[in-house]
C-alpha positions as CSV (number, residue, x, y, z in Angstrom):
1,X,26.7,11.5,3.2
2,X,25.5,10.2,-0.2
3,X,22.1,8.6,-0.7
4,X,23.9,5.2,-1.3
5,X,25.5,5.5,2.2
6,X,22.1,6.3,3.7
7,X,20.6,3.2,2.2
8,X,23.5,1.1,3.5
9,X,22.9,2.6,7.0
10,X,19.2,1.9,6.7
11,X,19.7,-1.7,5.6
12,X,22.0,-2.4,8.6
13,X,18.8,-2.1,10.6
14,X,16.6,-4.4,8.5
15,X,16.0,-8.0,9.5
16,X,12.7,-9.4,8.2
17,X,10.9,-6.2,7.5
18,X,9.1,-5.5,4.3
19,X,10.9,-2.7,2.4
20,X,9.3,-0.5,-0.3
21,X,11.8,1.6,-2.2
22,X,11.2,4.7,-4.3
23,X,11.7,4.6,-8.1
24,X,14.8,5.1,-10.1
25,X,18.3,5.3,-8.5
26,X,17.2,4.6,-5.0
27,X,15.7,1.2,-6.1
28,X,18.8,0.5,-8.2
29,X,21.1,1.4,-5.2
30,X,19.1,-0.8,-2.8
31,X,19.1,-3.7,-5.3
32,X,22.9,-3.4,-5.6
33,X,23.5,-3.0,-1.8
34,X,21.1,-5.6,-0.4
35,X,18.8,-7.4,-2.8
36,X,16.1,-9.4,-0.9
37,X,12.8,-10.9,-1.9
38,X,11.1,-8.7,0.7
39,X,12.2,-5.6,-1.1
40,X,9.7,-4.0,-3.5
41,X,11.6,-2.0,-6.1
42,X,9.3,0.6,-7.7
43,X,9.9,0.9,-11.4
44,X,7.3,3.7,-11.9
45,X,4.6,5.6,-10.0
46,X,6.8,8.4,-8.6
47,X,5.4,9.6,-5.3
48,X,3.5,6.4,-4.4
49,X,6.0,4.4,-2.3
50,X,4.4,5.8,0.8
51,X,0.9,4.9,-0.4
52,X,2.0,1.3,-1.2
53,X,3.8,1.1,2.1
54,X,0.6,2.2,3.9
55,X,-1.4,-0.4,2.1
56,X,1.0,-3.1,3.1
57,X,1.2,-1.9,6.7
58,X,-2.6,-2.0,7.0
59,X,-3.0,-5.4,5.3
60,X,-0.1,-7.0,7.2
61,X,-0.2,-5.6,10.8
62,X,2.0,-8.5,11.8
63,X,5.0,-7.3,9.7
64,X,7.0,-4.1,10.0
65,X,7.1,-2.1,6.8
66,X,9.9,0.4,5.9
67,X,9.4,2.8,3.1
68,X,12.6,4.3,1.5
69,X,11.4,7.5,-0.3
70,X,12.8,10.6,-1.7
71,X,12.1,14.3,-1.1
72,X,10.9,14.8,-4.6
73,X,8.5,11.9,-4.4
74,X,7.2,13.1,-1.1
75,X,6.6,16.5,-2.6
76,X,4.6,14.8,-5.4
77,X,2.2,13.2,-2.9
78,X,2.0,15.4,0.2
79,X,-1.4,14.1,1.0
80,X,0.1,10.8,2.0
81,X,1.5,12.6,5.1
82,X,-2.0,13.2,6.4
83,X,-3.3,9.8,5.3
84,X,-0.6,7.9,7.0
85,X,-0.8,10.0,10.2
86,X,-4.6,9.5,10.3
87,X,-4.3,5.8,10.0
88,X,-1.2,5.7,12.3
89,X,-0.1,2.1,11.4
90,X,2.3,1.2,14.2
91,X,4.3,-1.0,11.9
92,X,5.1,1.7,9.3
93,X,8.4,3.6,9.2
94,X,8.7,6.1,6.4
95,X,12.2,7.2,5.7
96,X,12.7,10.1,3.3
97,X,16.2,10.6,1.8
98,X,16.3,14.3,1.3
99,X,19.0,15.3,-1.2
100,X,17.2,18.4,-2.4
101,X,17.1,17.0,-5.9
102,X,15.1,14.9,-8.3
103,X,18.0,12.4,-8.5
104,X,16.6,10.1,-11.1
105,X,15.8,12.8,-13.7
106,X,19.0,14.8,-13.7
107,X,19.3,16.3,-10.1
108,X,17.0,19.3,-10.6
109,X,16.5,21.1,-7.4
110,X,13.4,20.3,-5.2
111,X,11.6,22.7,-2.9
112,X,12.8,20.5,0.0
113,X,15.9,22.7,0.0
114,X,13.8,25.5,1.5
115,X,11.5,23.6,3.8
116,X,11.9,21.3,6.8
117,X,10.2,17.9,6.0
118,X,10.6,16.8,9.6
119,X,8.8,19.8,10.9
120,X,6.0,19.4,8.3
121,X,5.5,15.8,9.5
122,X,5.4,17.0,13.1
123,X,2.9,19.7,12.2
124,X,0.6,17.0,10.7
125,X,0.8,15.2,14.0
126,X,3.6,12.5,13.7
127,X,4.9,11.9,17.2
128,X,7.8,10.0,15.8
129,X,9.4,12.5,13.4
130,X,13.2,12.6,13.5
131,X,16.3,13.4,11.6
132,X,18.4,10.2,11.4
133,X,21.2,11.6,13.5
134,X,18.9,11.7,16.5
135,X,17.7,8.1,16.6
136,X,18.3,4.4,17.0
137,X,16.7,3.3,13.7
138,X,16.1,-0.3,14.8
139,X,14.3,1.0,17.9
140,X,12.1,3.4,15.9
141,X,11.1,0.6,13.4
142,X,9.7,-1.4,16.4
143,X,7.9,1.6,18.0
144,X,4.2,1.7,18.6
145,X,3.4,4.6,16.2
146,X,3.9,5.4,12.5
147,X,7.4,7.0,12.2
148,X,8.8,9.6,9.8
149,X,12.5,9.9,9.5
150,X,14.6,12.2,7.3
151,X,18.1,11.4,6.1
152,X,19.7,14.6,4.7
153,X,22.2,13.7,2.0
154,X,24.1,15.2,-0.9
155,X,22.6,15.2,-4.4
156,X,24.0,12.7,-6.9
157,X,23.7,9.1,-8.0
158,X,26.0,6.2,-7.6
159,X,26.9,3.9,-10.5
160,X,24.4,1.3,-9.4
161,X,23.5,-1.1,-12.2
162,X,20.1,-1.4,-13.7
163,X,17.8,-3.9,-11.9
164,X,18.0,-7.1,-14.0
165,X,14.5,-8.3,-12.9
166,X,11.4,-7.5,-14.9
167,X,8.5,-5.7,-13.1
168,X,6.6,-9.0,-13.1
169,X,9.5,-10.9,-11.5
170,X,9.8,-8.2,-8.8
171,X,6.1,-8.4,-8.1
172,X,6.0,-12.2,-8.1
173,X,8.9,-12.8,-5.8
174,X,7.8,-10.0,-3.5
175,X,4.3,-11.3,-3.2
176,X,5.6,-14.9,-2.5
177,X,8.0,-13.5,0.1
178,X,5.3,-11.7,2.1
179,X,2.6,-14.3,2.0
C-alpha cells in the first residue's frame, strides 16, 4: 500500500472530524484526495502535527480530532507520545503512516524501519494502539481513550499537486470551520 492509498482509506472514515495533516507530501496528497475546510495542512513545523492535534483535542473536547502523521515526524517529537498519553484526550486519534522514509525530503531511511512504533506507544501506556489491519477505524475514532494507529506503507510520493492555498488562507478557513 502507498501512503496515498492509506490517506484514501483514512478519509473514508472521516465525517465531521477535525484533521491535522503532517507537512509536505502527506498534506499535498490529502488536499488532492479530500480537501475540506476542517483539514489543517501543515506547511512547516515537522514533528508537530501531534502537538497541534493535542492542543485542538484539549480545546475542543466536543470534536473528534484525527492527526495524520509520518514516522519521520514522530521520531522528531517522541516526547509527544508521553504528553498525549498523559493527557489522554478521548477525542484524539493519532495515525502514523510508517513508510520507513522521510518522504518529503527525498525518501531517506528513518529508524522506524528497525523499531515497532505500535509497541512503543503501548509501552508508554496507550490502551488503543493498533496496526490498521486490526481495527475498525471509524469505531476507534469514537472510542473513549486517545488512540494510536500505524499504517505501514511503501516509501514514495504520488504526483499530488502543490496546495494552491497560502498558509494564511489555510489557517483562516480552518479556524472559521472549527468555531
